mmCIF file of the N, C-alpha and C atoms, coordinates in Angstrom:
data_MODEL
# 
_entry.id   MODEL 
# 
loop_
_atom_site.group_PDB 
_atom_site.id 
_atom_site.type_symbol 
_atom_site.label_atom_id 
_atom_site.label_alt_id 
_atom_site.label_comp_id 
_atom_site.label_asym_id 
_atom_site.label_entity_id 
_atom_site.label_seq_id 
_atom_site.pdbx_PDB_ins_code 
_atom_site.Cartn_x 
_atom_site.Cartn_y 
_atom_site.Cartn_z 
_atom_site.occupancy 
_atom_site.B_iso_or_equiv 
_atom_site.pdbx_formal_charge 
_atom_site.auth_seq_id 
_atom_site.auth_comp_id 
_atom_site.auth_asym_id 
_atom_site.auth_atom_id 
_atom_site.pdbx_PDB_model_num 
ATOM 1   N N  . SER A 1 1  ? 151.045 5.370  39.324 1.00 0.00 ? 1  SER A N  1 
ATOM 2   C CA . SER A 1 1  ? 152.007 6.433  38.587 1.00 0.00 ? 1  SER A CA 1 
ATOM 3   C C  . SER A 1 1  ? 151.873 7.923  39.003 1.00 0.00 ? 1  SER A C  1 
ATOM 4   N N  . ASN A 1 2  ? 152.698 8.647  38.743 1.00 0.00 ? 2  ASN A N  1 
ATOM 5   C CA . ASN A 1 2  ? 152.812 9.876  39.329 1.00 0.00 ? 2  ASN A CA 1 
ATOM 6   C C  . ASN A 1 2  ? 152.085 10.734 38.151 1.00 0.00 ? 2  ASN A C  1 
ATOM 7   N N  . LEU A 1 3  ? 150.908 11.642 38.927 1.00 0.00 ? 3  LEU A N  1 
ATOM 8   C CA . LEU A 1 3  ? 150.165 12.410 37.972 1.00 0.00 ? 3  LEU A CA 1 
ATOM 9   C C  . LEU A 1 3  ? 150.892 13.644 37.408 1.00 0.00 ? 3  LEU A C  1 
ATOM 10  N N  . SER A 1 4  ? 152.019 14.115 38.054 1.00 0.00 ? 4  SER A N  1 
ATOM 11  C CA . SER A 1 4  ? 152.523 15.335 37.335 1.00 0.00 ? 4  SER A CA 1 
ATOM 12  C C  . SER A 1 4  ? 153.403 14.758 36.293 1.00 0.00 ? 4  SER A C  1 
ATOM 13  N N  . SER A 1 5  ? 154.021 13.676 36.350 1.00 0.00 ? 5  SER A N  1 
ATOM 14  C CA . SER A 1 5  ? 154.701 13.165 35.235 1.00 0.00 ? 5  SER A CA 1 
ATOM 15  C C  . SER A 1 5  ? 153.905 12.654 33.955 1.00 0.00 ? 5  SER A C  1 
ATOM 16  N N  . ASP A 1 6  ? 152.756 12.135 34.478 1.00 0.00 ? 6  ASP A N  1 
ATOM 17  C CA . ASP A 1 6  ? 151.762 11.685 33.427 1.00 0.00 ? 6  ASP A CA 1 
ATOM 18  C C  . ASP A 1 6  ? 151.339 12.756 32.814 1.00 0.00 ? 6  ASP A C  1 
ATOM 19  N N  . GLU A 1 7  ? 151.042 13.875 33.333 1.00 0.00 ? 7  GLU A N  1 
ATOM 20  C CA . GLU A 1 7  ? 150.492 15.158 32.724 1.00 0.00 ? 7  GLU A CA 1 
ATOM 21  C C  . GLU A 1 7  ? 151.637 15.932 31.954 1.00 0.00 ? 7  GLU A C  1 
ATOM 22  N N  . ASN A 1 8  ? 152.935 15.546 32.360 1.00 0.00 ? 8  ASN A N  1 
ATOM 23  C CA . ASN A 1 8  ? 154.086 16.189 31.895 1.00 0.00 ? 8  ASN A CA 1 
ATOM 24  C C  . ASN A 1 8  ? 154.019 17.803 32.310 1.00 0.00 ? 8  ASN A C  1 
ATOM 25  N N  . VAL A 1 9  ? 153.706 17.967 33.505 1.00 0.00 ? 9  VAL A N  1 
ATOM 26  C CA . VAL A 1 9  ? 153.861 19.384 34.048 1.00 0.00 ? 9  VAL A CA 1 
ATOM 27  C C  . VAL A 1 9  ? 154.575 19.393 35.439 1.00 0.00 ? 9  VAL A C  1 
ATOM 28  N N  . GLU A 1 10 ? 155.002 20.520 36.035 1.00 0.00 ? 10 GLU A N  1 
ATOM 29  C CA . GLU A 1 10 ? 155.537 20.711 37.261 1.00 0.00 ? 10 GLU A CA 1 
ATOM 30  C C  . GLU A 1 10 ? 154.630 20.543 38.391 1.00 0.00 ? 10 GLU A C  1 
ATOM 31  N N  . LYS A 1 11 ? 154.970 20.077 39.340 1.00 0.00 ? 11 LYS A N  1 
ATOM 32  C CA . LYS A 1 11 ? 154.041 19.847 40.507 1.00 0.00 ? 11 LYS A CA 1 
ATOM 33  C C  . LYS A 1 11 ? 153.269 21.093 40.862 1.00 0.00 ? 11 LYS A C  1 
ATOM 34  N N  . SER A 1 12 ? 154.005 22.211 41.012 1.00 0.00 ? 12 SER A N  1 
ATOM 35  C CA . SER A 1 12 ? 153.473 23.464 41.238 1.00 0.00 ? 12 SER A CA 1 
ATOM 36  C C  . SER A 1 12 ? 152.326 23.906 40.460 1.00 0.00 ? 12 SER A C  1 
ATOM 37  N N  . VAL A 1 13 ? 152.571 23.821 39.084 1.00 0.00 ? 13 VAL A N  1 
ATOM 38  C CA . VAL A 1 13 ? 151.554 23.942 38.145 1.00 0.00 ? 13 VAL A CA 1 
ATOM 39  C C  . VAL A 1 13 ? 150.321 23.059 38.123 1.00 0.00 ? 13 VAL A C  1 
ATOM 40  N N  . LEU A 1 14 ? 150.533 21.718 38.500 1.00 0.00 ? 14 LEU A N  1 
ATOM 41  C CA . LEU A 1 14 ? 149.558 20.562 38.616 1.00 0.00 ? 14 LEU A CA 1 
ATOM 42  C C  . LEU A 1 14 ? 148.803 21.219 39.801 1.00 0.00 ? 14 LEU A C  1 
ATOM 43  N N  . LEU A 1 15 ? 149.266 21.446 40.810 1.00 0.00 ? 15 LEU A N  1 
ATOM 44  C CA . LEU A 1 15 ? 148.751 21.650 42.126 1.00 0.00 ? 15 LEU A CA 1 
ATOM 45  C C  . LEU A 1 15 ? 147.703 23.042 42.041 1.00 0.00 ? 15 LEU A C  1 
ATOM 46  N N  . ARG A 1 16 ? 148.129 23.973 41.125 1.00 0.00 ? 16 ARG A N  1 
ATOM 47  C CA . ARG A 1 16 ? 147.357 25.056 40.956 1.00 0.00 ? 16 ARG A CA 1 
ATOM 48  C C  . ARG A 1 16 ? 146.210 24.850 40.089 1.00 0.00 ? 16 ARG A C  1 
ATOM 49  N N  . GLN A 1 17 ? 146.399 23.824 39.093 1.00 0.00 ? 17 GLN A N  1 
ATOM 50  C CA . GLN A 1 17 ? 145.256 23.469 38.160 1.00 0.00 ? 17 GLN A CA 1 
ATOM 51  C C  . GLN A 1 17 ? 144.256 22.653 38.927 1.00 0.00 ? 17 GLN A C  1 
ATOM 52  N N  . LEU A 1 18 ? 144.774 21.719 39.935 1.00 0.00 ? 18 LEU A N  1 
ATOM 53  C CA . LEU A 1 18 ? 143.878 21.028 40.756 1.00 0.00 ? 18 LEU A CA 1 
ATOM 54  C C  . LEU A 1 18 ? 143.096 21.825 41.712 1.00 0.00 ? 18 LEU A C  1 
ATOM 55  N N  . LEU A 1 19 ? 143.516 22.955 42.220 1.00 0.00 ? 19 LEU A N  1 
ATOM 56  C CA . LEU A 1 19 ? 143.145 23.706 43.129 1.00 0.00 ? 19 LEU A CA 1 
ATOM 57  C C  . LEU A 1 19 ? 141.953 24.483 42.445 1.00 0.00 ? 19 LEU A C  1 
ATOM 58  N N  . SER A 1 20 ? 142.292 24.971 41.156 1.00 0.00 ? 20 SER A N  1 
ATOM 59  C CA . SER A 1 20 ? 141.337 25.728 40.322 1.00 0.00 ? 20 SER A CA 1 
ATOM 60  C C  . SER A 1 20 ? 140.019 24.802 40.036 1.00 0.00 ? 20 SER A C  1 
ATOM 61  N N  . LEU A 1 21 ? 140.330 23.837 39.652 1.00 0.00 ? 21 LEU A N  1 
ATOM 62  C CA . LEU A 1 21 ? 139.379 22.822 39.360 1.00 0.00 ? 21 LEU A CA 1 
ATOM 63  C C  . LEU A 1 21 ? 138.490 22.466 40.636 1.00 0.00 ? 21 LEU A C  1 
ATOM 64  N N  . GLY A 1 22 ? 139.049 22.340 41.740 1.00 0.00 ? 22 GLY A N  1 
ATOM 65  C CA . GLY A 1 22 ? 138.321 22.085 42.824 1.00 0.00 ? 22 GLY A CA 1 
ATOM 66  C C  . GLY A 1 22 ? 137.573 23.296 43.376 1.00 0.00 ? 22 GLY A C  1 
ATOM 67  N N  . LEU A 1 23 ? 137.915 24.402 43.315 1.00 0.00 ? 23 LEU A N  1 
ATOM 68  C CA . LEU A 1 23 ? 137.263 25.675 43.710 1.00 0.00 ? 23 LEU A CA 1 
ATOM 69  C C  . LEU A 1 23 ? 136.151 25.807 42.696 1.00 0.00 ? 23 LEU A C  1 
ATOM 70  N N  . LYS A 1 24 ? 136.327 25.679 41.427 1.00 0.00 ? 24 LYS A N  1 
ATOM 71  C CA . LYS A 1 24 ? 135.192 25.647 40.405 1.00 0.00 ? 24 LYS A CA 1 
ATOM 72  C C  . LYS A 1 24 ? 133.947 24.673 40.742 1.00 0.00 ? 24 LYS A C  1 
ATOM 73  N N  . GLN A 1 25 ? 134.532 23.355 41.122 1.00 0.00 ? 25 GLN A N  1 
ATOM 74  C CA . GLN A 1 25 ? 133.346 22.419 41.392 1.00 0.00 ? 25 GLN A CA 1 
ATOM 75  C C  . GLN A 1 25 ? 132.644 22.668 42.696 1.00 0.00 ? 25 GLN A C  1 
ATOM 76  N N  . LYS A 1 26 ? 133.426 23.430 43.651 1.00 0.00 ? 26 LYS A N  1 
ATOM 77  C CA . LYS A 1 26 ? 132.717 23.697 44.914 1.00 0.00 ? 26 LYS A CA 1 
ATOM 78  C C  . LYS A 1 26 ? 131.707 24.825 44.698 1.00 0.00 ? 26 LYS A C  1 
ATOM 79  N N  . ARG A 1 27 ? 132.049 25.793 43.839 1.00 0.00 ? 27 ARG A N  1 
ATOM 80  C CA . ARG A 1 27 ? 131.133 26.830 43.607 1.00 0.00 ? 27 ARG A CA 1 
ATOM 81  C C  . ARG A 1 27 ? 129.853 26.345 42.866 1.00 0.00 ? 27 ARG A C  1 
ATOM 82  N N  . ILE A 1 28 ? 130.019 25.368 42.067 1.00 0.00 ? 28 ILE A N  1 
ATOM 83  C CA . ILE A 1 28 ? 128.952 24.666 41.287 1.00 0.00 ? 28 ILE A CA 1 
ATOM 84  C C  . ILE A 1 28 ? 128.209 24.061 42.290 1.00 0.00 ? 28 ILE A C  1 
ATOM 85  N N  . GLN A 1 29 ? 128.751 23.313 43.051 1.00 0.00 ? 29 GLN A N  1 
ATOM 86  C CA . GLN A 1 29 ? 128.135 22.367 44.166 1.00 0.00 ? 29 GLN A CA 1 
ATOM 87  C C  . GLN A 1 29 ? 127.285 23.344 44.990 1.00 0.00 ? 29 GLN A C  1 
ATOM 88  N N  . ARG A 1 30 ? 127.734 24.328 45.454 1.00 0.00 ? 30 ARG A N  1 
ATOM 89  C CA . ARG A 1 30 ? 127.172 25.312 46.420 1.00 0.00 ? 30 ARG A CA 1 
ATOM 90  C C  . ARG A 1 30 ? 126.040 25.746 45.726 1.00 0.00 ? 30 ARG A C  1 
ATOM 91  N N  . ALA A 1 31 ? 126.152 26.309 44.380 1.00 0.00 ? 31 ALA A N  1 
ATOM 92  C CA . ALA A 1 31 ? 125.068 26.979 43.715 1.00 0.00 ? 31 ALA A CA 1 
ATOM 93  C C  . ALA A 1 31 ? 123.764 26.003 43.665 1.00 0.00 ? 31 ALA A C  1 
ATOM 94  N N  . ILE A 1 32 ? 124.166 24.782 43.132 1.00 0.00 ? 32 ILE A N  1 
ATOM 95  C CA . ILE A 1 32 ? 123.055 23.698 43.158 1.00 0.00 ? 32 ILE A CA 1 
ATOM 96  C C  . ILE A 1 32 ? 122.369 23.545 44.417 1.00 0.00 ? 32 ILE A C  1 
ATOM 97  N N  . ALA A 1 33 ? 123.139 23.408 45.581 1.00 0.00 ? 33 ALA A N  1 
ATOM 98  C CA . ALA A 1 33 ? 122.586 23.138 46.782 1.00 0.00 ? 33 ALA A CA 1 
ATOM 99  C C  . ALA A 1 33 ? 121.497 24.353 47.145 1.00 0.00 ? 33 ALA A C  1 
ATOM 100 N N  . LYS A 1 34 ? 121.989 25.392 46.913 1.00 0.00 ? 34 LYS A N  1 
ATOM 101 C CA . LYS A 1 34 ? 121.286 26.792 47.365 1.00 0.00 ? 34 LYS A CA 1 
ATOM 102 C C  . LYS A 1 34 ? 119.895 26.772 46.473 1.00 0.00 ? 34 LYS A C  1 
ATOM 103 N N  . TYR A 1 35 ? 120.112 26.379 45.301 1.00 0.00 ? 35 TYR A N  1 
ATOM 104 C CA . TYR A 1 35 ? 118.967 26.470 44.160 1.00 0.00 ? 35 TYR A CA 1 
ATOM 105 C C  . TYR A 1 35 ? 118.122 25.363 44.598 1.00 0.00 ? 35 TYR A C  1 
ATOM 106 N N  . LYS A 1 36 ? 118.479 24.179 44.979 1.00 0.00 ? 36 LYS A N  1 
ATOM 107 C CA . LYS A 1 36 ? 117.717 23.055 45.270 1.00 0.00 ? 36 LYS A CA 1 
ATOM 108 C C  . LYS A 1 36 ? 116.969 23.386 46.580 1.00 0.00 ? 36 LYS A C  1 
ATOM 109 N N  . THR A 1 37 ? 117.567 23.963 47.450 1.00 0.00 ? 37 THR A N  1 
ATOM 110 C CA . THR A 1 37 ? 116.691 24.139 48.725 1.00 0.00 ? 37 THR A CA 1 
ATOM 111 C C  . THR A 1 37 ? 115.681 25.505 48.631 1.00 0.00 ? 37 THR A C  1 
ATOM 112 N N  . GLY A 1 38 ? 115.677 26.110 47.453 1.00 0.00 ? 38 GLY A N  1 
ATOM 113 C CA . GLY A 1 38 ? 114.954 27.362 47.146 1.00 0.00 ? 38 GLY A CA 1 
ATOM 114 C C  . GLY A 1 38 ? 115.601 28.561 47.778 1.00 0.00 ? 38 GLY A C  1 
ATOM 115 N N  . LYS A 1 39 ? 116.558 28.644 48.299 1.00 0.00 ? 39 LYS A N  1 
ATOM 116 C CA . LYS A 1 39 ? 117.238 29.898 48.781 1.00 0.00 ? 39 LYS A CA 1 
ATOM 117 C C  . LYS A 1 39 ? 117.529 30.891 47.794 1.00 0.00 ? 39 LYS A C  1 
ATOM 118 N N  . ILE A 1 40 ? 117.827 30.359 46.630 1.00 0.00 ? 40 ILE A N  1 
ATOM 119 C CA . ILE A 1 40 ? 118.153 31.318 45.495 1.00 0.00 ? 40 ILE A CA 1 
ATOM 120 C C  . ILE A 1 40 ? 117.506 30.866 44.199 1.00 0.00 ? 40 ILE A C  1 
ATOM 121 N N  . SER A 1 41 ? 117.266 31.885 43.361 1.00 0.00 ? 41 SER A N  1 
ATOM 122 C CA . SER A 1 41 ? 116.621 31.587 41.904 1.00 0.00 ? 41 SER A CA 1 
ATOM 123 C C  . SER A 1 41 ? 117.574 30.935 41.037 1.00 0.00 ? 41 SER A C  1 
ATOM 124 N N  . PHE A 1 42 ? 116.981 30.279 39.983 1.00 0.00 ? 42 PHE A N  1 
ATOM 125 C CA . PHE A 1 42 ? 117.838 29.683 38.953 1.00 0.00 ? 42 PHE A CA 1 
ATOM 126 C C  . PHE A 1 42 ? 118.953 30.607 38.475 1.00 0.00 ? 42 PHE A C  1 
ATOM 127 N N  . GLY A 1 43 ? 118.526 31.865 37.963 1.00 0.00 ? 43 GLY A N  1 
ATOM 128 C CA . GLY A 1 43 ? 119.474 32.854 37.395 1.00 0.00 ? 43 GLY A CA 1 
ATOM 129 C C  . GLY A 1 43 ? 120.531 33.145 38.533 1.00 0.00 ? 43 GLY A C  1 
ATOM 130 N N  . LYS A 1 44 ? 120.237 33.233 39.822 1.00 0.00 ? 44 LYS A N  1 
ATOM 131 C CA . LYS A 1 44 ? 121.080 33.629 40.816 1.00 0.00 ? 44 LYS A CA 1 
ATOM 132 C C  . LYS A 1 44 ? 122.209 32.430 40.966 1.00 0.00 ? 44 LYS A C  1 
ATOM 133 N N  . ALA A 1 45 ? 121.704 31.230 41.031 1.00 0.00 ? 45 ALA A N  1 
ATOM 134 C CA . ALA A 1 45 ? 122.584 30.122 40.991 1.00 0.00 ? 45 ALA A CA 1 
ATOM 135 C C  . ALA A 1 45 ? 123.345 29.978 39.903 1.00 0.00 ? 45 ALA A C  1 
ATOM 136 N N  . VAL A 1 46 ? 123.100 30.462 38.781 1.00 0.00 ? 46 VAL A N  1 
ATOM 137 C CA . VAL A 1 46 ? 123.963 30.323 37.440 1.00 0.00 ? 46 VAL A CA 1 
ATOM 138 C C  . VAL A 1 46 ? 124.966 31.334 37.701 1.00 0.00 ? 46 VAL A C  1 
ATOM 139 N N  . GLU A 1 47 ? 124.702 32.381 38.261 1.00 0.00 ? 47 GLU A N  1 
ATOM 140 C CA . GLU A 1 47 ? 125.547 33.599 38.500 1.00 0.00 ? 47 GLU A CA 1 
ATOM 141 C C  . GLU A 1 47 ? 126.525 33.153 39.494 1.00 0.00 ? 47 GLU A C  1 
ATOM 142 N N  . LEU A 1 48 ? 125.989 32.457 40.548 1.00 0.00 ? 48 LEU A N  1 
ATOM 143 C CA . LEU A 1 48 ? 127.029 32.039 41.681 1.00 0.00 ? 48 LEU A CA 1 
ATOM 144 C C  . LEU A 1 48 ? 127.932 30.908 41.261 1.00 0.00 ? 48 LEU A C  1 
ATOM 145 N N  . SER A 1 49 ? 127.323 29.900 40.249 1.00 0.00 ? 49 SER A N  1 
ATOM 146 C CA . SER A 1 49 ? 128.224 28.994 39.967 1.00 0.00 ? 49 SER A CA 1 
ATOM 147 C C  . SER A 1 49 ? 129.526 29.411 38.936 1.00 0.00 ? 49 SER A C  1 
ATOM 148 N N  . GLY A 1 50 ? 129.326 30.408 38.375 1.00 0.00 ? 50 GLY A N  1 
ATOM 149 C CA . GLY A 1 50 ? 130.531 30.847 37.349 1.00 0.00 ? 50 GLY A CA 1 
ATOM 150 C C  . GLY A 1 50 ? 130.415 30.427 36.101 1.00 0.00 ? 50 GLY A C  1 
ATOM 151 N N  . ILE A 1 51 ? 129.352 29.668 35.750 1.00 0.00 ? 51 ILE A N  1 
ATOM 152 C CA . ILE A 1 51 ? 129.431 28.990 34.400 1.00 0.00 ? 51 ILE A CA 1 
ATOM 153 C C  . ILE A 1 51 ? 128.079 29.507 33.737 1.00 0.00 ? 51 ILE A C  1 
ATOM 154 N N  . ASP A 1 52 ? 127.917 29.165 32.462 1.00 0.00 ? 52 ASP A N  1 
ATOM 155 C CA . ASP A 1 52 ? 126.693 29.623 31.820 1.00 0.00 ? 52 ASP A CA 1 
ATOM 156 C C  . ASP A 1 52 ? 125.651 28.616 32.159 1.00 0.00 ? 52 ASP A C  1 
ATOM 157 N N  . TYR A 1 53 ? 124.332 29.200 31.728 1.00 0.00 ? 53 TYR A N  1 
ATOM 158 C CA . TYR A 1 53 ? 123.222 28.227 32.240 1.00 0.00 ? 53 TYR A CA 1 
ATOM 159 C C  . TYR A 1 53 ? 123.108 26.854 31.622 1.00 0.00 ? 53 TYR A C  1 
ATOM 160 N N  . ARG A 1 54 ? 123.652 26.832 30.404 1.00 0.00 ? 54 ARG A N  1 
ATOM 161 C CA . ARG A 1 54 ? 123.556 25.474 29.722 1.00 0.00 ? 54 ARG A CA 1 
ATOM 162 C C  . ARG A 1 54 ? 124.240 24.464 30.573 1.00 0.00 ? 54 ARG A C  1 
ATOM 163 N N  . ALA A 1 55 ? 125.773 25.082 30.912 1.00 0.00 ? 55 ALA A N  1 
ATOM 164 C CA . ALA A 1 55 ? 126.661 24.190 31.609 1.00 0.00 ? 55 ALA A CA 1 
ATOM 165 C C  . ALA A 1 55 ? 126.101 23.920 32.992 1.00 0.00 ? 55 ALA A C  1 
ATOM 166 N N  . PHE A 1 56 ? 125.288 24.937 33.596 1.00 0.00 ? 56 PHE A N  1 
ATOM 167 C CA . PHE A 1 56 ? 124.723 24.688 35.088 1.00 0.00 ? 56 PHE A CA 1 
ATOM 168 C C  . PHE A 1 56 ? 123.788 23.703 34.888 1.00 0.00 ? 56 PHE A C  1 
ATOM 169 N N  . ILE A 1 57 ? 122.988 23.847 33.853 1.00 0.00 ? 57 ILE A N  1 
ATOM 170 C CA . ILE A 1 57 ? 121.964 22.583 33.848 1.00 0.00 ? 57 ILE A CA 1 
ATOM 171 C C  . ILE A 1 57 ? 122.772 21.081 33.633 1.00 0.00 ? 57 ILE A C  1 
ATOM 172 N N  . ASN A 1 58 ? 123.755 21.096 32.794 1.00 0.00 ? 58 ASN A N  1 
ATOM 173 C CA . ASN A 1 58 ? 124.320 19.789 32.739 1.00 0.00 ? 58 ASN A CA 1 
ATOM 174 C C  . ASN A 1 58 ? 124.974 19.380 33.813 1.00 0.00 ? 58 ASN A C  1 
ATOM 175 N N  . GLU A 1 59 ? 125.569 20.390 34.813 1.00 0.00 ? 59 GLU A N  1 
ATOM 176 C CA . GLU A 1 59 ? 126.068 19.808 36.122 1.00 0.00 ? 59 GLU A CA 1 
ATOM 177 C C  . GLU A 1 59 ? 124.764 19.368 36.992 1.00 0.00 ? 59 GLU A C  1 
ATOM 178 N N  . MET A 1 60 ? 123.808 20.042 37.145 1.00 0.00 ? 60 MET A N  1 
ATOM 179 C CA . MET A 1 60 ? 122.716 19.582 37.656 1.00 0.00 ? 60 MET A CA 1 
ATOM 180 C C  . MET A 1 60 ? 122.253 18.311 37.224 1.00 0.00 ? 60 MET A C  1 
ATOM 181 N N  . LYS A 1 61 ? 122.266 17.824 36.115 1.00 0.00 ? 61 LYS A N  1 
ATOM 182 C CA . LYS A 1 61 ? 121.943 16.607 35.362 1.00 0.00 ? 61 LYS A CA 1 
ATOM 183 C C  . LYS A 1 61 ? 122.834 15.629 36.064 1.00 0.00 ? 61 LYS A C  1 
ATOM 184 N N  . LYS A 1 62 ? 124.188 15.784 36.266 1.00 0.00 ? 62 LYS A N  1 
ATOM 185 C CA . LYS A 1 62 ? 125.058 15.093 36.615 1.00 0.00 ? 62 LYS A CA 1 
ATOM 186 C C  . LYS A 1 62 ? 124.961 14.713 38.025 1.00 0.00 ? 62 LYS A C  1 
ATOM 187 N N  . THR A 1 63 ? 124.347 15.633 38.911 1.00 0.00 ? 63 THR A N  1 
ATOM 188 C CA . THR A 1 63 ? 124.353 15.185 40.174 1.00 0.00 ? 63 THR A CA 1 
ATOM 189 C C  . THR A 1 63 ? 122.776 14.803 40.597 1.00 0.00 ? 63 THR A C  1 
ATOM 190 N N  . GLY A 1 64 ? 122.044 14.366 39.475 1.00 0.00 ? 64 GLY A N  1 
ATOM 191 C CA . GLY A 1 64 ? 120.769 13.931 39.703 1.00 0.00 ? 64 GLY A CA 1 
ATOM 192 C C  . GLY A 1 64 ? 119.681 15.164 40.291 1.00 0.00 ? 64 GLY A C  1 
ATOM 193 N N  . GLU A 1 65 ? 120.147 16.358 40.135 1.00 0.00 ? 65 GLU A N  1 
ATOM 194 C CA . GLU A 1 65 ? 119.225 17.599 40.709 1.00 0.00 ? 65 GLU A CA 1 
ATOM 195 C C  . GLU A 1 65 ? 118.958 18.349 39.493 1.00 0.00 ? 65 GLU A C  1 
ATOM 196 N N  . ILE A 1 66 ? 118.135 17.877 38.583 1.00 0.00 ? 66 ILE A N  1 
ATOM 197 C CA . ILE A 1 66 ? 118.004 18.563 37.190 1.00 0.00 ? 66 ILE A CA 1 
ATOM 198 C C  . ILE A 1 66 ? 117.196 19.978 37.622 1.00 0.00 ? 66 ILE A C  1 
ATOM 199 N N  . THR A 1 67 ? 116.376 20.031 38.325 1.00 0.00 ? 67 THR A N  1 
ATOM 200 C CA . THR A 1 67 ? 115.445 21.263 38.657 1.00 0.00 ? 67 THR A CA 1 
ATOM 201 C C  . THR A 1 67 ? 114.339 20.930 39.384 1.00 0.00 ? 67 THR A C  1 
ATOM 202 N N  . ARG A 1 68 ? 113.890 21.833 40.328 1.00 0.00 ? 68 ARG A N  1 
ATOM 203 C CA . ARG A 1 68 ? 112.718 22.025 41.028 1.00 0.00 ? 68 ARG A CA 1 
ATOM 204 C C  . ARG A 1 68 ? 111.608 22.441 40.105 1.00 0.00 ? 68 ARG A C  1 
ATOM 205 N N  . TYR A 1 69 ? 111.951 22.984 39.044 1.00 0.00 ? 69 TYR A N  1 
ATOM 206 C CA . TYR A 1 69 ? 111.013 23.680 38.078 1.00 0.00 ? 69 TYR A CA 1 
ATOM 207 C C  . TYR A 1 69 ? 110.651 22.763 36.733 1.00 0.00 ? 69 TYR A C  1 
ATOM 208 N N  . PRO A 1 70 ? 109.524 22.914 36.364 1.00 0.00 ? 70 PRO A N  1 
ATOM 209 C CA . PRO A 1 70 ? 109.107 22.345 35.069 1.00 0.00 ? 70 PRO A CA 1 
ATOM 210 C C  . PRO A 1 70 ? 110.242 22.939 33.962 1.00 0.00 ? 70 PRO A C  1 
ATOM 211 N N  . LYS A 1 71 ? 110.394 22.048 33.091 1.00 0.00 ? 71 LYS A N  1 
ATOM 212 C CA . LYS A 1 71 ? 111.339 22.342 31.667 1.00 0.00 ? 71 LYS A CA 1 
ATOM 213 C C  . LYS A 1 71 ? 111.077 23.647 31.246 1.00 0.00 ? 71 LYS A C  1 
ATOM 214 N N  . GLU A 1 72 ? 109.676 23.813 31.048 1.00 0.00 ? 72 GLU A N  1 
ATOM 215 C CA . GLU A 1 72 ? 109.297 25.313 30.390 1.00 0.00 ? 72 GLU A CA 1 
ATOM 216 C C  . GLU A 1 72 ? 109.632 26.533 31.428 1.00 0.00 ? 72 GLU A C  1 
ATOM 217 N N  . ARG A 1 73 ? 109.463 26.474 32.559 1.00 0.00 ? 73 ARG A N  1 
ATOM 218 C CA . ARG A 1 73 ? 109.761 27.409 33.539 1.00 0.00 ? 73 ARG A CA 1 
ATOM 219 C C  . ARG A 1 73 ? 111.307 27.649 33.597 1.00 0.00 ? 73 ARG A C  1 
ATOM 220 N N  . LEU A 1 74 ? 112.122 26.544 33.590 1.00 0.00 ? 74 LEU A N  1 
ATOM 221 C CA . LEU A 1 74 ? 113.294 26.496 33.434 1.00 0.00 ? 74 LEU A CA 1 
ATOM 222 C C  . LEU A 1 74 ? 113.843 27.404 32.273 1.00 0.00 ? 74 LEU A C  1 
ATOM 223 N N  . LEU A 1 75 ? 113.392 27.076 31.141 1.00 0.00 ? 75 LEU A N  1 
ATOM 224 C CA . LEU A 1 75 ? 113.835 27.661 29.853 1.00 0.00 ? 75 LEU A CA 1 
ATOM 225 C C  . LEU A 1 75 ? 113.468 29.141 30.037 1.00 0.00 ? 75 LEU A C  1 
ATOM 226 N N  . GLU A 1 76 ? 112.273 29.567 30.388 1.00 0.00 ? 76 GLU A N  1 
ATOM 227 C CA . GLU A 1 76 ? 111.828 30.869 30.547 1.00 0.00 ? 76 GLU A CA 1 
ATOM 228 C C  . GLU A 1 76 ? 112.969 31.853 31.541 1.00 0.00 ? 76 GLU A C  1 
ATOM 229 N N  . GLU A 1 77 ? 113.172 31.165 32.661 1.00 0.00 ? 77 GLU A N  1 
ATOM 230 C CA . GLU A 1 77 ? 114.242 31.692 33.529 1.00 0.00 ? 77 GLU A CA 1 
ATOM 231 C C  . GLU A 1 77 ? 115.563 31.981 32.745 1.00 0.00 ? 77 GLU A C  1 
ATOM 232 N N  . ALA A 1 78 ? 115.921 30.977 32.035 1.00 0.00 ? 78 ALA A N  1 
ATOM 233 C CA . ALA A 1 78 ? 117.136 30.937 31.416 1.00 0.00 ? 78 ALA A CA 1 
ATOM 234 C C  . ALA A 1 78 ? 117.269 32.074 30.141 1.00 0.00 ? 78 ALA A C  1 
ATOM 235 N N  . ARG A 1 79 ? 115.989 32.420 29.586 1.00 0.00 ? 79 ARG A N  1 
ATOM 236 C CA . ARG A 1 79 ? 115.787 33.503 28.641 1.00 0.00 ? 79 ARG A CA 1 
ATOM 237 C C  . ARG A 1 79 ? 116.146 34.710 29.309 1.00 0.00 ? 79 ARG A C  1 
ATOM 238 N N  . ASP A 1 80 ? 115.836 34.964 30.474 1.00 0.00 ? 80 ASP A N  1 
ATOM 239 C CA . ASP A 1 80 ? 115.853 36.029 31.126 1.00 0.00 ? 80 ASP A CA 1 
ATOM 240 C C  . ASP A 1 80 ? 117.255 36.605 31.508 1.00 0.00 ? 80 ASP A C  1 
ATOM 241 N N  . LEU A 1 81 ? 118.245 35.554 31.357 1.00 0.00 ? 81 LEU A N  1 
ATOM 242 C CA . LEU A 1 81 ? 119.412 35.974 31.847 1.00 0.00 ? 81 LEU A CA 1 
ATOM 243 C C  . LEU A 1 81 ? 120.284 36.967 31.012 1.00 0.00 ? 81 LEU A C  1 
# 
């Protein structure tokens, strides 16, 4: 089936939505990768991702990269945001 007709939107609108979604996911993936390798802190990763820290933690859970820190340390860093 045709995605634009399924969503009942024009193709140009659908393309913009898909591009926006893809860019958001890329920012999140890049932030997780940098955090995972220790290049940036948790707070910086949240900032780079463009989402709040709870959403960032959920994204990390989805990828299986929950954190390199114990839960207590993660919550401590999140409080500092």
